[in-house]
C-alpha positions as a Markdown table, in Angstrom:
| # | Residue | x | y | z |
|---|---|---|---|---|
| 1 | Met | 61.7 | -8.7 | -17.2 |
| 2 | Lys | 58.1 | -9.4 | -18.6 |
| 3 | Ile | 57.9 | -12.7 | -20.3 |
| 4 | Val | 54.6 | -13.7 | -22.3 |
| 5 | Ile | 53.7 | -17.5 | -22.9 |
| 6 | Ala | 51.4 | -18.7 | -25.4 |
| 7 | Met | 51.6 | -22.3 | -26.3 |
| 8 | Asp | 49.9 | -24.3 | -28.9 |
| 9 | Ser | 49.0 | -27.7 | -27.9 |
| 10 | Phe | 51.3 | -30.8 | -28.3 |
| 11 | Lys | 48.9 | -32.8 | -30.1 |
| 12 | Gly | 48.5 | -36.0 | -28.6 |
| 13 | Ser | 50.7 | -35.4 | -25.4 |
| 14 | Leu | 49.8 | -31.8 | -24.0 |
| 15 | Thr | 46.7 | -29.0 | -24.1 |
| 16 | Ser | 47.6 | -25.5 | -25.1 |
| 17 | Leu | 47.1 | -24.2 | -21.3 |
| 18 | Glu | 49.3 | -27.4 | -19.9 |
| 19 | Ala | 51.8 | -26.5 | -22.3 |
| 20 | Gly | 51.7 | -23.0 | -21.2 |
| 21 | Glu | 52.2 | -23.8 | -17.4 |
| 22 | Ala | 55.1 | -26.2 | -17.8 |
| 23 | Ala | 57.1 | -23.6 | -19.9 |
| 24 | Ala | 55.9 | -20.8 | -17.0 |
| 25 | Lys | 57.7 | -23.3 | -14.6 |
| 26 | Gly | 60.9 | -23.3 | -16.3 |
| 27 | Val | 61.0 | -19.6 | -16.5 |
| 28 | Thr | 60.3 | -19.4 | -12.8 |
| 29 | Asp | 63.0 | -21.8 | -12.3 |
| 30 | Ser | 65.6 | -19.5 | -14.3 |
| 31 | Leu | 64.4 | -16.0 | -13.6 |
| 32 | Pro | 62.0 | -16.0 | -10.6 |
| 33 | Asp | 61.4 | -12.3 | -10.2 |
| 34 | Ser | 60.0 | -12.0 | -13.8 |
| 35 | Glu | 56.6 | -10.9 | -14.6 |
| 36 | Ile | 55.0 | -14.0 | -16.4 |
| 37 | Ile | 51.6 | -13.8 | -18.4 |
| 38 | Leu | 50.1 | -17.1 | -19.7 |
| 39 | Met | 47.9 | -16.7 | -22.5 |
| 40 | Pro | 45.9 | -19.3 | -24.4 |
| 41 | Leu | 46.9 | -19.8 | -28.5 |
| 42 | Ala | 44.4 | -21.1 | -30.9 |
| 43 | Asp | 43.6 | -20.7 | -34.7 |
| 44 | Gly | 40.0 | -20.8 | -34.5 |
| 45 | Gly | 39.8 | -24.4 | -35.0 |
| 46 | Glu | 38.9 | -27.3 | -32.4 |
| 47 | Gly | 39.3 | -25.9 | -28.8 |
| 48 | Thr | 39.1 | -22.3 | -29.6 |
| 49 | Val | 36.1 | -21.6 | -27.7 |
| 50 | Ser | 37.3 | -23.6 | -24.4 |
| 51 | Ala | 40.7 | -21.6 | -24.9 |
| 52 | Ile | 39.4 | -18.2 | -24.7 |
| 53 | Val | 36.2 | -18.9 | -22.2 |
| 54 | Asn | 39.2 | -20.4 | -19.5 |
| 55 | Ala | 41.2 | -17.2 | -20.2 |
| 56 | Leu | 38.4 | -14.7 | -19.7 |
| 57 | Gly | 36.5 | -16.7 | -17.3 |
| 58 | Gly | 33.4 | -16.9 | -19.1 |
| 59 | Glu | 30.6 | -19.6 | -19.5 |
| 60 | Met | 30.0 | -22.6 | -21.7 |
| 61 | Val | 25.8 | -22.5 | -23.0 |
| 62 | Pro | 24.5 | -25.4 | -23.7 |
| 63 | Ala | 22.1 | -25.7 | -26.4 |
| 64 | Val | 19.9 | -28.6 | -28.6 |
| 65 | Val | 20.6 | -28.1 | -32.2 |
| 66 | Arg | 20.1 | -29.5 | -35.5 |
| 67 | Gly | 23.5 | -31.6 | -36.5 |
| 68 | Pro | 24.9 | -32.1 | -40.0 |
| 69 | Leu | 22.1 | -34.7 | -40.9 |
| 70 | Gly | 19.5 | -32.7 | -39.6 |
| 71 | Thr | 18.7 | -34.5 | -36.3 |
| 72 | Leu | 18.7 | -32.9 | -33.2 |
| 73 | Ile | 22.3 | -32.9 | -30.9 |
| 74 | Glu | 23.5 | -31.4 | -28.0 |
| 75 | Ser | 25.8 | -28.6 | -28.8 |
| 76 | Ser | 27.4 | -25.0 | -26.7 |
| 77 | Tyr | 28.9 | -21.8 | -27.3 |
| 78 | Gly | 30.8 | -19.8 | -25.1 |
| 79 | Met | 30.1 | -16.6 | -23.6 |
| 80 | Val | 32.8 | -14.1 | -22.3 |
| 81 | Cys | 33.0 | -10.4 | -21.8 |
| 82 | Ala | 35.6 | -9.0 | -24.0 |
| 83 | Ala | 36.9 | -5.4 | -25.1 |
| 84 | Asp | 36.3 | -4.5 | -28.6 |
| 85 | Asp | 38.7 | -2.1 | -30.9 |
| 86 | Thr | 37.8 | 0.7 | -28.9 |
| 87 | Gly | 38.7 | -1.0 | -25.4 |
| 88 | Thr | 34.5 | -1.2 | -24.5 |
| 89 | Ser | 33.5 | -4.2 | -23.0 |
| 90 | Arg | 30.8 | -6.5 | -24.9 |
| 91 | Val | 29.2 | -9.5 | -24.2 |
| 92 | Thr | 30.8 | -12.2 | -27.1 |
| 93 | Ala | 29.4 | -15.2 | -28.3 |
| 94 | Leu | 32.2 | -17.8 | -29.1 |
| 95 | Ile | 30.8 | -20.6 | -31.7 |
| 96 | Glu | 32.8 | -23.2 | -33.5 |
| 97 | Ala | 30.8 | -24.3 | -36.5 |
| 98 | Ala | 32.1 | -27.7 | -36.1 |
| 99 | Asp | 30.6 | -28.3 | -32.7 |
| 100 | Ala | 26.9 | -28.3 | -34.7 |
| 101 | Ala | 28.0 | -29.1 | -38.5 |
| 102 | Gly | 31.4 | -30.9 | -37.8 |
| 103 | Leu | 32.4 | -33.6 | -40.1 |
| 104 | Thr | 33.8 | -35.6 | -36.8 |
| 105 | Lys | 29.7 | -35.8 | -36.2 |
| 106 | Val | 29.2 | -37.8 | -39.5 |
| 107 | Pro | 29.9 | -41.4 | -39.3 |
| 108 | Ser | 32.2 | -42.2 | -42.4 |
| 109 | Ser | 29.7 | -44.1 | -43.9 |
| 110 | Leu | 27.2 | -41.5 | -44.3 |
| 111 | Arg | 29.3 | -38.6 | -45.1 |
| 112 | Asn | 27.7 | -36.7 | -48.1 |
| 113 | Pro | 27.7 | -33.2 | -48.8 |
| 114 | Arg | 24.5 | -33.1 | -50.6 |
| 115 | Lys | 22.8 | -34.2 | -47.5 |
| 116 | Thr | 24.5 | -32.0 | -44.9 |
| 117 | Thr | 23.4 | -29.1 | -43.7 |
| 118 | Thr | 24.7 | -26.0 | -41.6 |
| 119 | Ala | 21.3 | -25.2 | -40.0 |
| 120 | Gly | 23.0 | -26.2 | -36.4 |
| 121 | Leu | 25.2 | -23.3 | -36.6 |
| 122 | Gly | 22.2 | -21.2 | -37.4 |
| 123 | Asp | 20.3 | -22.5 | -34.6 |
| 124 | Leu | 23.7 | -21.5 | -32.2 |
| 125 | Ile | 23.5 | -17.8 | -33.4 |
| 126 | Arg | 19.9 | -17.5 | -33.2 |
| 127 | His | 20.1 | -18.9 | -29.5 |
| 128 | Ala | 22.9 | -16.2 | -28.6 |
| 129 | Val | 20.9 | -13.5 | -30.4 |
| 130 | Thr | 17.7 | -14.3 | -28.4 |
| 131 | Arg | 19.8 | -13.7 | -25.4 |
| 132 | Gly | 20.7 | -10.2 | -26.6 |
| 133 | Ile | 24.1 | -11.0 | -27.4 |
| 134 | Lys | 25.3 | -9.0 | -30.7 |
| 135 | Asp | 28.9 | -9.4 | -30.8 |
| 136 | Phe | 30.0 | -12.9 | -32.7 |
| 137 | Val | 33.5 | -14.7 | -33.1 |
| 138 | Ile | 33.2 | -17.7 | -34.8 |
| 139 | Gly | 35.5 | -20.6 | -36.0 |
| 140 | Ile | 34.5 | -22.2 | -39.4 |
| 141 | Gly | 37.0 | -25.0 | -39.8 |
| 142 | Gly | 36.2 | -28.7 | -39.9 |
| 143 | Ser | 32.8 | -28.7 | -41.4 |
| 144 | Ala | 30.8 | -31.6 | -43.0 |
| 145 | Thr | 28.7 | -29.4 | -45.4 |
| 146 | Asn | 28.8 | -27.8 | -48.7 |
| 147 | Asp | 25.5 | -25.7 | -48.8 |
| 148 | Cys | 26.7 | -22.4 | -49.1 |
| 149 | Gly | 25.5 | -21.7 | -45.5 |
| 150 | Leu | 21.8 | -22.2 | -47.0 |
| 151 | Gly | 20.9 | -24.2 | -43.8 |
| 152 | Met | 22.5 | -21.4 | -41.8 |
| 153 | Met | 20.6 | -18.6 | -43.4 |
| 154 | Glu | 17.4 | -20.4 | -43.2 |
| 155 | Ser | 17.9 | -21.0 | -39.4 |
| 156 | Leu | 18.3 | -17.4 | -39.2 |
| 157 | Gly | 15.1 | -16.6 | -41.0 |
| 158 | Ala | 16.2 | -16.4 | -44.8 |
| 159 | Arg | 13.6 | -18.2 | -46.7 |
| 160 | Phe | 14.3 | -19.7 | -50.1 |
| 161 | Phe | 12.1 | -20.7 | -53.3 |
| 162 | Asp | 12.2 | -22.7 | -56.2 |
| 163 | Glu | 10.8 | -22.3 | -59.5 |
| 164 | Ala | 7.4 | -23.1 | -58.4 |
| 165 | Gly | 7.5 | -20.8 | -55.7 |
| 166 | Glu | 7.4 | -23.8 | -53.1 |
| 167 | Leu | 10.2 | -23.2 | -49.9 |
| 168 | Val | 13.2 | -25.7 | -50.5 |
| 169 | Gly | 15.2 | -27.4 | -47.5 |
| 170 | Gly | 18.6 | -26.4 | -46.3 |
| 171 | Thr | 21.0 | -29.1 | -47.3 |
| 172 | Gly | 23.8 | -28.9 | -49.9 |
| 173 | Asp | 21.4 | -30.8 | -52.5 |
| 174 | Asp | 18.8 | -28.1 | -51.9 |
| 175 | Val | 20.9 | -25.4 | -53.2 |
| 176 | Lys | 20.3 | -26.2 | -57.1 |
| 177 | Gln | 16.8 | -25.8 | -56.4 |
| 178 | Val | 16.7 | -22.1 | -55.2 |
| 179 | Thr | 15.8 | -19.5 | -57.8 |
| 180 | Arg | 14.3 | -16.9 | -55.3 |
| 181 | Ala | 15.7 | -15.7 | -52.1 |
| 182 | Asp | 14.3 | -13.3 | -49.3 |
| 183 | Leu | 16.9 | -12.6 | -46.7 |
| 184 | Thr | 14.3 | -9.9 | -44.9 |
| 185 | Glu | 13.8 | -11.9 | -41.7 |
| 186 | Leu | 17.6 | -12.8 | -41.5 |
| 187 | Leu | 18.5 | -9.2 | -42.1 |
| 188 | Lys | 16.0 | -8.0 | -39.1 |
| 189 | Leu | 17.0 | -10.7 | -36.6 |
| 190 | Thr | 20.8 | -9.8 | -36.9 |
| 191 | Ala | 20.4 | -6.2 | -37.2 |
| 192 | Gly | 23.1 | -4.8 | -35.1 |
| 193 | Cys | 25.0 | -7.6 | -34.7 |
| 194 | Arg | 28.9 | -8.1 | -35.5 |
| 195 | Phe | 30.2 | -11.0 | -36.7 |
| 196 | Arg | 34.2 | -12.0 | -36.7 |
| 197 | Val | 34.8 | -15.1 | -38.3 |
| 198 | Ala | 38.2 | -17.1 | -38.1 |
| 199 | Cys | 39.3 | -17.7 | -41.6 |
| 200 | Asp | 42.7 | -19.0 | -42.5 |
| 201 | Val | 41.4 | -20.4 | -46.0 |
| 202 | Thr | 41.7 | -18.4 | -49.0 |
| 203 | Asn | 40.3 | -20.5 | -51.6 |
| 204 | Pro | 37.0 | -18.7 | -53.5 |
| 205 | Leu | 33.7 | -19.9 | -53.9 |
| 206 | Cys | 33.8 | -21.9 | -56.9 |
| 207 | Gly | 36.0 | -23.4 | -59.5 |
| 208 | Glu | 39.2 | -25.5 | -59.4 |
| 209 | Asn | 40.0 | -24.0 | -56.3 |
| 210 | Gly | 36.7 | -23.7 | -55.0 |
| 211 | Cys | 35.1 | -25.4 | -51.9 |
| 212 | Ser | 33.3 | -28.4 | -53.8 |
| 213 | Leu | 36.5 | -29.3 | -55.7 |
| 214 | Val | 39.0 | -29.0 | -53.2 |
| 215 | Phe | 37.3 | -29.7 | -50.1 |
| 216 | Gly | 34.5 | -31.7 | -51.1 |
| 217 | Pro | 36.2 | -35.0 | -51.6 |
| 218 | Gln | 37.0 | -35.5 | -47.9 |
| 219 | Lys | 33.3 | -35.0 | -47.0 |
| 220 | Gly | 32.1 | -37.8 | -49.0 |
| 221 | Gly | 31.7 | -36.1 | -52.3 |
| 222 | Thr | 32.2 | -37.9 | -55.9 |
| 223 | Pro | 33.9 | -36.1 | -58.8 |
| 224 | Asp | 30.4 | -36.2 | -60.5 |
| 225 | Met | 28.8 | -34.9 | -57.6 |
| 226 | Leu | 31.2 | -32.1 | -56.7 |
| 227 | Ser | 31.2 | -30.7 | -60.0 |
| 228 | Glu | 27.3 | -30.4 | -60.0 |
| 229 | Met | 27.4 | -28.9 | -56.5 |
| 230 | Asp | 30.0 | -26.1 | -57.8 |
| 231 | Glu | 27.6 | -24.9 | -60.8 |
| 232 | Ala | 24.6 | -24.8 | -58.4 |
| 233 | Ile | 26.6 | -23.2 | -55.4 |
| 234 | Gly | 27.9 | -20.4 | -58.7 |
| 235 | Arg | 24.1 | -19.8 | -59.3 |
| 236 | Phe | 23.2 | -19.8 | -55.7 |
| 237 | Ser | 26.2 | -17.2 | -55.1 |
| 238 | Arg | 24.9 | -14.9 | -57.8 |
| 239 | Leu | 21.8 | -14.7 | -56.6 |
| 240 | Ile | 22.5 | -13.9 | -53.1 |
| 241 | Glu | 25.1 | -11.1 | -54.5 |
| 242 | Thr | 22.2 | -9.7 | -56.3 |
| 243 | Glu | 19.9 | -9.9 | -53.2 |
| 244 | Met | 22.9 | -8.1 | -50.9 |
| 245 | Gly | 24.2 | -6.0 | -53.7 |
| 246 | Thr | 27.6 | -7.2 | -53.4 |
| 247 | Glu | 29.8 | -7.5 | -56.5 |
| 248 | Lys | 32.2 | -10.5 | -57.1 |
| 249 | Ala | 32.2 | -11.7 | -53.0 |
| 250 | Ala | 32.6 | -15.2 | -54.5 |
| 251 | Glu | 35.8 | -14.5 | -55.7 |
| 252 | Ala | 37.0 | -13.0 | -52.5 |
| 253 | Pro | 39.7 | -15.0 | -50.5 |
| 254 | Gly | 37.8 | -17.1 | -48.2 |
| 255 | Ala | 34.5 | -17.2 | -49.9 |
| 256 | Gly | 35.2 | -21.1 | -49.9 |
| 257 | Ala | 36.1 | -21.6 | -46.3 |
| 258 | Ala | 33.8 | -24.3 | -44.8 |
| 259 | Gly | 31.7 | -25.2 | -48.0 |
| 260 | Gly | 31.0 | -21.7 | -48.6 |
| 261 | Leu | 30.2 | -20.6 | -45.2 |
| 262 | Gly | 32.8 | -17.7 | -45.9 |
| 263 | Phe | 30.7 | -16.4 | -48.6 |
| 264 | Ala | 27.6 | -16.8 | -46.6 |
| 265 | Phe | 28.8 | -14.8 | -43.8 |
| 266 | Arg | 30.7 | -11.9 | -45.8 |
| 267 | Thr | 27.5 | -11.3 | -47.8 |
| 268 | Ala | 24.4 | -12.0 | -45.9 |
| 269 | Leu | 25.7 | -11.3 | -42.1 |
| 270 | Gly | 28.6 | -8.6 | -43.2 |
| 271 | Ala | 31.2 | -10.6 | -41.6 |
| 272 | Glu | 34.9 | -9.6 | -41.4 |
| 273 | Leu | 37.1 | -12.9 | -42.0 |
| 274 | Val | 40.4 | -12.8 | -40.4 |
| 275 | Ser | 43.1 | -14.8 | -39.5 |
| 276 | Gly | 42.3 | -17.4 | -36.7 |
| 277 | Thr | 45.2 | -16.8 | -34.7 |
| 278 | Asp | 44.6 | -12.8 | -34.7 |
| 279 | Leu | 41.0 | -13.2 | -33.9 |
| 280 | Val | 42.0 | -15.0 | -30.8 |
| 281 | Leu | 44.5 | -12.9 | -29.7 |
| 282 | Gln | 42.5 | -9.7 | -30.2 |
| 283 | Thr | 39.3 | -11.4 | -28.2 |
| 284 | Ile | 41.5 | -12.1 | -25.5 |
| 285 | Gly | 43.3 | -8.4 | -25.3 |
| 286 | Ala | 46.7 | -9.6 | -26.1 |
| 287 | Ser | 47.8 | -6.3 | -27.1 |
| 288 | Lys | 47.9 | -4.8 | -23.9 |
| 289 | Asn | 50.4 | -7.5 | -22.7 |
| 290 | Leu | 52.5 | -8.1 | -26.0 |
| 291 | Thr | 53.1 | -4.2 | -26.5 |
| 292 | Asp | 55.9 | -4.0 | -23.8 |
| 293 | Ala | 57.0 | -7.5 | -23.2 |
| 294 | Asp | 60.5 | -8.4 | -23.3 |
| 295 | Leu | 60.5 | -11.9 | -24.4 |
| 296 | Phe | 57.6 | -14.0 | -26.0 |
| 297 | Ile | 57.7 | -17.9 | -25.9 |
| 298 | Thr | 55.4 | -20.2 | -28.1 |
| 299 | Gly | 55.5 | -23.5 | -28.9 |
| 300 | Glu | 53.9 | -26.1 | -31.0 |
| 301 | Gly | 54.5 | -30.5 | -31.1 |
| 302 | Arg | 56.2 | -30.4 | -34.3 |
| 303 | Leu | 58.1 | -27.5 | -36.1 |
| 304 | Asp | 58.4 | -27.7 | -39.7 |
| 305 | Ser | 57.6 | -25.7 | -43.0 |
| 306 | Gln | 54.0 | -26.0 | -42.2 |
| 307 | Thr | 54.5 | -23.6 | -39.4 |
| 308 | Ala | 55.0 | -21.0 | -41.5 |
| 309 | Arg | 51.9 | -21.5 | -43.8 |
| 310 | Gly | 49.6 | -20.5 | -41.0 |
| 311 | Lys | 49.9 | -22.5 | -37.8 |
| 312 | Ala | 49.2 | -20.6 | -34.5 |
| 313 | Pro | 52.8 | -20.1 | -33.3 |
| 314 | Ala | 53.7 | -18.1 | -36.2 |
| 315 | Gly | 50.7 | -16.6 | -36.5 |
| 316 | Ala | 51.2 | -15.2 | -32.9 |
| 317 | Ala | 54.6 | -14.0 | -33.7 |
| 318 | Arg | 53.4 | -12.1 | -36.7 |
| 319 | Phe | 50.7 | -10.7 | -34.4 |
| 320 | Leu | 53.5 | -9.9 | -31.7 |
| 321 | Lys | 56.1 | -8.2 | -34.1 |
| 322 | Arg | 53.4 | -5.7 | -35.6 |
| 323 | Leu | 52.8 | -4.5 | -31.8 |
| 324 | Asn | 56.3 | -4.6 | -30.5 |
| 325 | Pro | 59.3 | -5.2 | -33.3 |
| 326 | Lys | 61.7 | -5.4 | -30.5 |
| 327 | Cys | 60.4 | -8.4 | -28.7 |
| 328 | Val | 62.2 | -11.6 | -29.1 |
| 329 | Ala | 60.3 | -14.5 | -30.1 |
| 330 | Val | 61.4 | -18.1 | -29.4 |
| 331 | Glu | 59.7 | -21.1 | -30.2 |
| 332 | Leu | 60.0 | -24.6 | -28.1 |
| 333 | Cys | 59.1 | -27.3 | -30.1 |
| 334 | Gly | 58.8 | -31.1 | -29.5 |
| 335 | Ser | 60.6 | -32.1 | -32.6 |
| 336 | Ile | 61.7 | -30.7 | -35.8 |
| 337 | Gly | 60.7 | -31.5 | -39.5 |
| 338 | Glu | 61.6 | -30.1 | -42.8 |
| 339 | Arg | 62.8 | -26.7 | -43.5 |
| 340 | Pro | 62.2 | -24.8 | -39.8 |
| 341 | Glu | 64.5 | -22.2 | -40.7 |
| 342 | Thr | 61.6 | -20.5 | -42.7 |
| 343 | Ile | 60.0 | -19.3 | -39.6 |
| 344 | His | 62.5 | -16.9 | -39.1 |
| 345 | Ala | 61.3 | -14.4 | -41.4 |
| 346 | Leu | 57.6 | -14.5 | -39.6 |
| 347 | Gly | 59.0 | -13.3 | -36.3 |
| 348 | Ile | 60.3 | -16.2 | -34.4 |
| 349 | Asp | 63.9 | -15.3 | -33.8 |
| 350 | Ala | 65.0 | -18.5 | -32.4 |
| 351 | Phe | 63.7 | -22.3 | -31.5 |
| 352 | Phe | 64.5 | -24.7 | -29.3 |
| 353 | Pro | 63.7 | -28.7 | -29.6 |
| 354 | Ile | 62.7 | -30.0 | -26.1 |
| 355 | Ile | 64.2 | -33.3 | -26.2 |
| 356 | Gly | 67.4 | -33.9 | -24.7 |
| 357 | Ile | 68.1 | -37.6 | -25.3 |
| 358 | Pro | 67.2 | -40.1 | -28.0 |
| 359 | Ala | 64.0 | -41.7 | -27.2 |
| 360 | Thr | 60.9 | -43.4 | -29.0 |
| 361 | Glu | 58.0 | -41.5 | -29.9 |
| 362 | Ala | 55.8 | -42.8 | -27.2 |
| 363 | Ser | 57.9 | -42.0 | -24.4 |
| 364 | Ala | 58.6 | -38.4 | -25.8 |
| 365 | Met | 54.8 | -37.8 | -26.2 |
| 366 | Asp | 54.4 | -39.1 | -22.4 |
| 367 | Pro | 52.4 | -36.0 | -20.5 |
| 368 | Glu | 54.8 | -36.0 | -17.5 |
| 369 | Thr | 57.9 | -36.4 | -19.7 |
| 370 | Ala | 56.8 | -33.7 | -22.3 |
| 371 | Lys | 56.2 | -31.3 | -19.3 |
| 372 | Asp | 59.7 | -31.9 | -17.6 |
| 373 | Asn | 61.3 | -31.1 | -21.3 |
| 374 | Leu | 59.3 | -28.3 | -21.7 |
| 375 | Arg | 60.2 | -26.8 | -18.4 |
| 376 | Arg | 63.8 | -27.5 | -18.6 |
| 377 | Thr | 64.0 | -26.1 | -22.2 |
| 378 | Ala | 62.3 | -22.8 | -21.0 |
| 379 | Ala | 64.5 | -22.5 | -18.2 |
| 380 | Glu | 67.7 | -22.6 | -20.4 |
| 381 | Ala | 66.2 | -20.4 | -23.2 |
| 382 | Val | 65.5 | -17.5 | -20.9 |
| 383 | Arg | 68.5 | -17.9 | -19.1 |
| 384 | Phe | 70.3 | -17.7 | -22.2 |
| 385 | Phe | 68.2 | -14.8 | -23.2 |
| 386 | Ala | 69.0 | -12.7 | -19.8 |
| 387 | Ala | 72.7 | -13.4 | -20.3 |
| 388 | Ala | 72.7 | -11.9 | -23.7 |
| 389 | Arg | 70.6 | -9.1 | -22.9 |
| 390 | Ala | 72.8 | -8.3 | -19.8 |
| 391 | Ala | 76.1 | -8.5 | -22.1 |
| 392 | Ala | 74.2 | -6.1 | -24.6 |
| 393 | Phe | 74.0 | -3.5 | -21.9 |
C-alpha cells in the first residue's frame, strides 16, 4: 500500500516536518510493509522556502538587501533543482517576499505604508538573475508595503519620472509622483525568466476591495492616507498597463496581493499567479507520488471552516483529487472548531482529532505530547483504512 503524508505545521507545537515524521511512525506501527512518502506542505507563506529546500536537497543563498524601510538587512533565498511542467530539470530560485519586505521586519511604531518599499525583493531577484537563474517561485504574503511593486521594479532596472522629469524613489509615497515609466532595462534583465507567484488572495488592485483599503490598515495606514494611496495606485496602474499593453490587469484576481505586488508581477514580469499550495506541490514534483497513492494523510493544528477557505491541507486535498479521485484523503488535527465538515466537499474524506483525553491547551501543545498523539491517531486511522479496504475486496 502506498501512503503519502503531507502535514501542515501545528503552530506553536510542531513544524511541518516534525508532524509528518510523527504521522509516518504511526503508519509504520500499523502497516510496517507499506510504502510511505513524506512530503512538505506549505501555502507560499512563511516557511515555504525552507520546506521546499529541505524536500529537494537545495541550498540557502545569503544576500544583503534593502529592507522595507530602505536600510540594509541580511536576507536569503533558496536554490533547488526542480522539474518544470515538461519534466525538464531547472535551477529554481525560491523567494519569500516577507524575508525582504515583511511586516515583521518593521517595528509597530514605524509601520507606515507610505514609507515602506519592495526594493529588497527586487534585490533578491537581481541577485539570483546575476547567478544565471531564470526560474522563480515567489511567495508574496506578509508584506509591509503598499507601493504597487514600485521599489521592486526600480531595483530590477525600471526608471520612473515625475512631472519635472526627475527620477522618483521607490516607496509607497513615491507612487503618486510617477508620470512616466521606462521599463526597458527591467525587461532586458528579466528576459527569458519565468516567475510563478504563490497568491491565494483574489482582491483587485484598487477600490473598496483593493490592496490599500483592505490590507493597508494592518500596515499602519489611516483612512485618509489609504484613500489617497488608492487613487495614486490607480493612476500608476493605468500608466503601467499602457506601457506594457495589458488591459484591465488591475481588475484581475490577485492584483491587490501584497500591496500591489500581484499587479507588478503580472504586468511587468509576466508572472503566473497560482494557488500557493498548488505551486509548492508542483515545485516538489508531488504529482509523481500522488497519482498512484492509496491513502493521503494531511493535517493541521486546528480544523474549522477556515480550512475550507484556502488553508494548505484543503488545497492539498483538492490537488490530490484532480490527479487521483479514488485515493482516500484523511486529515489529522489538533483541535476542531466550527463547521469542520465543510472540508468534505473539497476532497478530505474523513478527519480525526488527535487528542484522546481532556487536556489543557498548554499540555496538548507540548511537542512530545503532540507527537505521541499524532503517532497514535495515524496508526488507528490507517488500521481502519486497511481493514475497510480488505473488507471491500
